[in-house]
C-alpha positions, 0 to 999 in steps of 0.5 A, spaced: 770 169 290 778 169 293 782 174 294 789 171 291 787 174 284 790 169 279 787 170 273 788 177 273 796 176 273 795 173 267 802 177 266 805 176 272 805 168 271 806 168 264 813 172 265 816 167 269 815 161 265 819 166 260 824 166 266 826 159 265 823 158 257 827 164 254 835 161 259 833 153 255 832 155 249 838 159 250 841 153 253 838 148 248 842 152 242 848 153 246 849 148 250 845 142 248 844 136 250 846 129 253 844 125 248 845 117 251 847 111 247 839 109 244 840 116 241 848 115 239 849 108 239 854 105 244 858 099 246 855 093 249 859 088 254 856 080 255 861 077 262 860 071 265 862 071 272 865 066 275 861 067 281 854 070 282 855 079 282 850 084 284 848 091 279 851 095 283 858 092 283 859 092 275 856 100 277 861 102 282 868 098 278 865 103 272 865 109 276 871 112 276 870 111 268 864 117 269 860 111 265 856 109 273 849 111 268 850 105 264 845 100 263 846 095 266 841 088 266 843 081 269 841 074 266 842 067 266 838 063 269 843 063 275 839 069 274 835 073 281 833 079 283 840 082 286 845 079 283 848 073 277 854 072 274 851 074 267 851 081 267 849 086 259 853 091 260 851 097 255 854 104 254 857 109 251 861 108 245 868 105 248 875 106 245 879 101 245 885 103 250 878 106 255 875 100 253 880 095 256 881 099 261 874 098 264 875 090 262 882 090 268 877 094 272 871 089 273 875 085 273 880 087 279 874 091 284 868 085 282 871 079 280 874 074 274 870 073 268 869 070 261 867 075 255 861 071 252 860 078 247 863 085 245 860 088 239 859 096 238 851 098 236 848 104 232 843 108 234 836 105 238 833 111 235 835 114 229 833 121 226 827 118 222 824 115 229 825 122 232 822 125 226 815 121 228 816 122 234 815 129 233 811 129 228 805 124 233 806 130 237 804 136 234 798 131 231 797 129 238 796 137 239 792 138 233 786 133 235 787 135 242 785 142 238 780 140 235 777 134 241 777 140 245 774 145 241 769 140 239 767 140 246 769 147 248 771 153 245 776 153 239 780 159 244 780 152 249 784 148 245 789 153 244 791 156 251 790 147 253 795 146 247 800 152 248 801 150 256 803 143 253 808 147 250 810 149 255 811 144 260 815 139 254 818 146 253 821 148 261 822 138 262 828 139 255 830 146 258 832 142 265 835 138 261 839 142 257 841 145 263 844 139 268 846 136 262 842 129 264 841 124 259 837 123 255 833 118 252 828 113 249 825 113 257 826 121 258 821 121 252 816 116 255 817 121 260 815 127 255 809 124 254 808 121 261 807 129 262 804 130 257 798 126 258 798 129 265 799 137 265 793 135 260 788 131 264 789 137 269 787 142 264 781 139 261 778 139 269 778 146 271 777 148 263 771 144 264 770 148 271 769 154 267 765 151 261 760 151 267 761 157 271 761 161 264 754 158 262 752 159 271 754 166 272 754 169 265 750 171 263 747 174 269 753 179 269 759 175 271 766 178 271 770 173 266 775 173 271 773 173 277 769 165 272 775 163 271 780 164 279 772 162 282 773 155 276 781 154 279 780 156 286 775 150 286 779 145 283 784 147 287 784 141 291 783 135 287 790 139 283 794 139 288 791 131 290 793 130 283 801 132 284 803 131 291 800 123 289 803 124 284 810 127 286 810 122 292 811 116 286 816 120 283 821 122 289 821 115 292 824 113 284 828 118 284 832 116 291 831 109 291 830 107 284 838 106 282 843 110 276 837 108 271 831 111 273 833 116 276 832 121 268 827 118 268 824 119 275 826 127 273 822 128 269 817 125 272 818 131 276 820 137 273 814 135 269 808 133 274 810 140 277 811 145 271 803 141 268 800 144 275 803 150 275 801 151 267 794 147 268 792 153 275 796 159 272 798 159 265 792 156 262 786 160 263 789 167 264 792 165 256 785 164 255 782 169 257 787 174 252 786 169 247 778 171 249 780 178 249 783 178 242 777 175 239 774 181 242 770 177 247 767 180 254 763 180 259 760 187 261 764 187 267 771 184 265 
């Protein structure tokens, strides 16, 4: 067995997680989140420029107003990958004075244009849809518990879902700390993280189950069995997370402003998912096992 005892140091891993989660909960309660226009509504402006322009040019003109995170899309028959005469800008709700300043700055720095449309829009994701998303997430956790309980045991299901809740709270905490924008892409990133994390956790739990069958009946120490299982799957877990992180870091640094928040959520979530699968799920299962009074002779 490897010399470093991962499973036996469960309380230490729990404390490390709480050092992020507890301040995160406090930040969520006091500072909240920086909700994007998908949640708060905003302004849509359709412009037709005299000459083709690029997204970077338009974004640079919005930067002095703190609007460089706005959604900018190229459209029209003249559009190509790099430039177009037809540009749609979707940003936060602008007051009349600020809107005029923004329009003037675009004309001065980008070029002359004709306004095709200018209107205020409501939130794309309303309160009811947010509640439905939360309800769907909770239902998925219940189904995961039931499935894992059927395939493994009930304690495995509880530990797996607890690890998922851990990952969601970590991502939410970082977005509250940094005040990065929360929009519809954030919801997609969160669901992606949940899918990644549960997959890695199930692989480790499956190996624990196999090793329990091989070693537990022979009087094996259950803590050693969890450690053995984690180390047997460690290479796979690290290869998976590094492969995902290479892609998401590339997306974060080279994907443009509109994808940075999405990529940031994935980066935090993938790292947290790897951590929870290796350091949280197994030790938590051990604690639940003790709580249920189910111990091996040598544990």
